[in-house]
N, C-alpha and C positions, 0 to 999 in steps of 0.2 A: 825431139822433146821427150823428156823422161817423166813419166807419171808413176809414182811409187805408192802403192796401196797394199797393205797386208791384211787380208781378210781373215776373220776368226775361223772360217771354215778350214783353213790350212792346217790348224792344229788338230782338227779331227781327221783330215785326210791322211796326215803323216802316220797315223797309228795303224791303219787297217788295210787300205786298199791294195794296190798292186804290190804291197809289201812282200807278197809271196815271191817277188822277183829279187828282193833285197836280202842279202845275208847279213850276218852280224859281224861286228868288228870292234876292236878296242876303241875307246874314246881317246884318240890321240891326235896331236898335231906333230907332223914330222918334217924337219928341215931336210935339205938335200944332203946334209951330213949324216942323217940317220938318227939324230937325237930326238927324243920324244918328251913332250910335256903334256900334263893333263889339261884338258879344256872343259870347263863346266859352264854352260850358258843356259839361262832360263829362256823358255819360249816367250816371245812377245807377240801378242795377238791384237794389240790395239791398232787402230787405223793410223797410218802415218800421214803427216802433213804433206801436201802436194808440193813437190819441188820440180824445177825444170833445169835440165842441162842439155847441151847440144850433143847428139850422138856423133862421134868422130866419123869423118868420111872414110870410106874404104879405099885402100891402096889399089891402084889400077894394075899393079904388077905384083909378082911374088915377092914377099918381103924377106929381106936378109936379116936374120936375128942377130948377126954379129954387129949390125949397125947401131944398136941401141945403147951400147956400153954396158957396164955392170948393172944387172937388174935381177930382182927376185919376183918370180911369178907364183901367184897363189893358185892352188888346184885342190878342189874338194870333192869327195865322193863318199858313198856308203859302200859297205862290202864285208869282206872277211879277210882272214890273215893272208890267204893266197893272193887275193886281189891287191892287198896292200903291197905285198912283195913284188908282184909283177909290174904294178904301176910305178913303183919307185925305181925298178930296174929300167923301165922305158924312159923315165924322166932323167935318170942318171946318164943314160946313153945320149940324150939330147944335150945334156951339159958337157959331155965329152966332145960332141960336135961343136958346141958353142959354149966355151968356158965362161963367157960373160953372163950366161943365163943360169941362175940357180932357181930352185923351187921351194916353196913353202907348202908341204903336202899335208892335207887335213883329211884323215880317215875317221869315220864315225859309224856307229851302229845305225840302223835304219831310222828309228825314232829320234835318236839324238841328232842325226844329220839334219833332218828337216827343222827341228827346233833351233839348231845353231844357225842354219842358213837363213831362217826367218828372222832371227835376231840380227844377223849380219846385214840383211836387207834393210831392216829398219834404221840402221846407222850408216847405210851406204858403204859398207865395207865387205861386200861379197868378194870371194876370190875371183881372180881373172877367169878361170875355167871352173865349171861346176858340172857334176853329173846330174842329169835330169831324168825324170820318169815320164812315160807316156801319159799317165793319168793326170799329171799335174802341170806339165810345162805350159799349157794354155793359160793357166792362172798366173804363172810367172811372166808370161808375155803381157797379159793384161795389166800387170803391176808395173811394167816397164823395166823389169830386171834383166831381160835377156836381149842381147845384141842381135839386130837384124843381119843375118849372114848372107842374104840374097845378093848384095853387091859384090861380095867376095867370090861367090859362086859364079856370078856372071863374068867377073874379070878373070877367073881362072886361078886366083890366089888360093881359093879353097876348091880343090879338084874333086868333083863328084862324078866324073865321067864313067867310072867303073862301079858305081853304086846304082842298083836298079831304081828306076823312077818311082816305083811303088814304095820303096823304102825311103827315098828322099822325101816323098810326099808325107810320110808319117811325122816329119819334123816341121811341117808347115802349119802356121796358125790359121785356124778357121776364120779369124777376124779379118785378115788382110792377104792371106795366101803367101806370105813371105816365110822364109826359112829361118828358124830360130834354134833348131836342135838337129844334131847329126847322129845317126844311129851308131852306137858304140859296139854293137854286136847283135846278130840275129838270134831269136829266141822263140819258143812256143810253149804252151802248156804241156806238161809232161807228168806222167805217173811213174815215179821211181818205185820199184817193188823188189821184194826179197826173192830173187831168182833161186837162191839156194833152197829156200823153203818151198817154192812152187815146184821146182824140179823134184825135190824129195817126195812131194805128194802127187807127182805126175800131172801137174796142172800146166796148161799152156795159156799164157796171157796174150790175147790177140790185140792188134791195133784196131782202133775204131770199134771197140766193144760197146755193146748196148748197156744200159743200166741193169737190165735183167741178167745179162751175162756177168757183170761185175758183182751183183748181189749173189749169184749162184757160186762164184769163185770164193767170195768173202765168207759165205755161210759154210762152205766145205772146209776152209782153213780154220775157221773158228770152231767148228764141231770137232775137228781132228787135233788141233793144236792149242785152242783157247786164245788165239791171237786175233785181234779185231782190227778195226780201222779208225783212225782219227780223221774227222771230217775237215779236210782242207786246211787244217792248222790255223787258219785265220778266219775270223768272222768278217768277211768283206763281201763286196759285190761280185768278186771273181766267179764263184760257182753259179750265182744267179745269172750273171752275164753269159756264161757258157751255156747254161740251160736255155736262156732266151735265144741265143744264136741257133741252138739245135731246133728251136721252134720256128726258125725262119725270120726272126726280127733283125733289123738292120742297126739297132742300137738298143741298149737297155734304158738309158736316160735320154729324154728329149727336153726341150726348153720348159715344157709345161708339165713334165712328170714322166712316169715310167711307161714303157710300151707293153709290158706283160699284163695279162688279164688276171682277175681273181681266180678264174677257172684254171689257168695255167699254173699259177702259184700254189693252188690247192694240190695239184699233182706234185709239185716240187716238195712241199712240206709233208705230203703223204709218204713220199719216198723215205724221208729222214725218220719220221716217226715209226714207220714199219721196220726199218733197219735197226733202230734202237730197241724196239720190242723183240726183234729176233736175236738180239744180243751181240751181233757182230759189229755194230757201229757204236763207238764210245759215247756214253751219255755224259752229261755235264758233271756228274759226281766224279767220274774218272779223270776229267780234265783237271780237276783240282790237284791231282797227284802226278800229272804228266807235264813235263816241260817240253812244249812244242816250239819254243821261241828260237832256239839255236840248233843248228844242224848236228853238232856232236851229241846233244841231248835229245835229238829227235827219237821218238819211239820206234821209228823204222830201224835205227842203228844202235839204240841204247836201251838198256833195261833188262834185268835178269829174270823178271817175272813176266810170263806170257800175258798176264792180265793188263799190263801196261805197255805192251809192244803192239806195233801196227805192221801189217804185212806190206803196206804201201804208203806212199806220201804224195799228196797233191802239191806239185810245185812247178817249176819251169825248167826248161832244158839246160839253161846256163848254170843251174845249181847241181846238175847231175854229177860233175866231177867231185864237188865238195862232199856230196852224199856218199859217193863211192869210196873216197878216201876215208871217211868216217866209218864206213861199213867194214873196211879191212880189219880194223881193230877187233871186230867181233867175228871175223872169219866169214863174212857174208859177201856174196856176189850179188850185185844188183842188176836188174833189167830195167828197160824203159818202154813205156807205151803211152797211148793217149788217155786223157781223162774219159771216163765212161759217159756216153750220151747216146740217145736213140738215133740221132742223125749226126754221126761223127764228122762227115764232110762239111755240113753246115756249121757245126760247132767249132771245129778246129780253125786256128789262125796262126799266122806268123806275126811277130811283133818285134820291135826293138827291145832288147833286154834292158838297156838303158840308153840315154842320149849323152852326148857331150855338148855343152853350150858355153858360149862366151858371155859374161855378164856385162851389163852397162856400167858397172863400177870399175872396170878395168881402166888403167891409165894408158895402156898401150894396146889398143885393139888389133893393130896389124900384127904384132908379135903373138898375141893370144891366138889369132887365127892361124898363124904359121905353125904354132904348136899343135893346134887342132888338126891341121892338114897333115902334119907328121904322124899323129896318132891314127889317122884314118888310112893313110896311103903308104907309109913307109914300111917296107917288108921287115927290116931289122926291128923296128918298134913293135910290130905285131908278133914277131917271133918271141920277143921278150914278154909281151902281154899274154902270150900263150892262149889266146882265144878264151880267156877266163870269163869275159863278159858276154860271150857268145861268139858264134862264127862271124868273122869280120864281114861288114857290109860290102866292102870292096871285093868283088868276086875274084879279081886277079891276085890280090893279097891272100885271100882265103885259100886259094890253090897253092900259092907259092910257099906258104908256111906249113902246109899239111904234113909233110914228111918230118920236118923238124919238131913241130908241136906234138906230133904223135909219139915221139920218143920220150917226152916228159909227161904228156897227157894222153894216156891210153884211151880216154873217152872221146877224144876229138873226132876220130873217124866214125864212132858210134853216133855222135850228135850230128855230124854232117849227113849221115845216112838217114837219121831220124827226121831232120828238118827237110830233107828231100822228099821223104814220104809224106810229111805234113803238107808241104807245098802242093803236092798233087792231090791232096784230100782236104781242102780247106776253102774258106771264103775270106773276103777282105775283113781286116780288123775293124772293130767298132771305132767310131770317132772318139777323141779324148773326152774324158768325163767333164760334165759341166760343174761349175763351182759348188752347187748344192749337194753333189753326190757324197762329199765327205760327211755332211751332216746326216744324210740318209744312213751312211754306214754306222755312225756312232749312236744316233737316236732311234733308228728303226731296225736295221739289219742285225746288229749285235744282239739286242735283246730278244728278237724273234728267233734267231738261230739257237740261242741258249734255251729258250722255251721249247723249241721243236726237238732239241736233243735231250730234254728232260727224261729221266727214267720213268717218272710217273706224270705224264703231261696233263695239264688242266685245260689245255686249249686243243680244239680240233684243227685239222689242217685248213678247213674253211675259214675259221676265225683268224688264224695266222695270216692266211692269204689276204683276207679283207684288210687287216691291220697294215700289212706291207704296202698294198696298193694305195690305200687311203693316206697312210703315214708319209710315204714317199711323195705323193702328189701334193700333200699339205706343205711339206718342206720346200718343194719346188715353187709353189705359189707364194710362199713367204720370203723366198730368197731375193 
């Protein structure tokens, strides 16, 4: 039975949250022949009428894609130019294996992706396969948009035998414990930094550095070079969640509100205001002249004036290659470390960079699952995908492609080593965000972050903390 409900909160979620994981891409729909046509779709946030359809039964055996005749499979994702190229290459290879299967490939920028998928959902025209995000997939499950993959896993048609159980569990819905999403690549919070600059200044950037260590390094760079720091690039729950993890919380958001206290959030906002006052953290006035939305224009890798450059960027490990490629144009070598927090082991976590899911709008779920199985388990497919979405969740595949991928992606061994370090210095990832979290982002966090980063703040950290806790709890209560 399929219950399709699109909540207005989705339009808020798509703008801010774990968007740090999503790179930008052209708004294009690409067929398997490689042609592109512009797609412009307005976001629809109205509640859909409830409809019911029977979810097709899972095949008991591995499905033969050649058995379906000529067919076109829809596949949507957000990303960047590199992701577009490698995904098309993997799909083209599948078509070489099964000439009857063609693809309608739909790549979008992060914001545009969720707007378009929401619109497709409202008209029951979602692509057969879609990329999903850890923060949001629970809501898509609740809306009835994602196919339950559990029967396919149990039958072996979708083989997860070489995927760690902890990673398989990240794709399970809290509502029923069934699997609706499969990890497309392993990922972790990562601080990309200008190693050329830090080497020049004789600065070593340690893993698991405390906030005070980060502030000391940042002040030295600012004093000597006039280069500051852009705070996390997005006004989302990410930095607050990381802070909360460092404080030992098992979640940031619970059903009835946030877990952090006003006292803890006072410390959080005190950090920001002090850093702005010391000059090394960009204030909101500088944000107006700095484009932080795309990697090529990121102040880490772009900008001739030190006053609009950042010595580091808060992002995720799967973005490291794209940042390194962009930095080459400026003659910069990048390094990678953890986000700063006083208890790095508690704060760090591994996460799926993205998921692959099969939608309930697919007309051939067995074929869609067979393609998903290919994306997860086929060595040739993952060689073509180049681990751009993160280190493959299938451990055998990750090892098998290492030498080949390293020839074209010099960052692959760096990321494998980085994720290994994080895995030994981390705790379990927070549960997926509840539905109200998107409204907290847009209605609470965004405004408070801007006020905290004001050059001449009119609010004390205590006032900001009180507004955060009360505002988030109010949103939760009204959800």
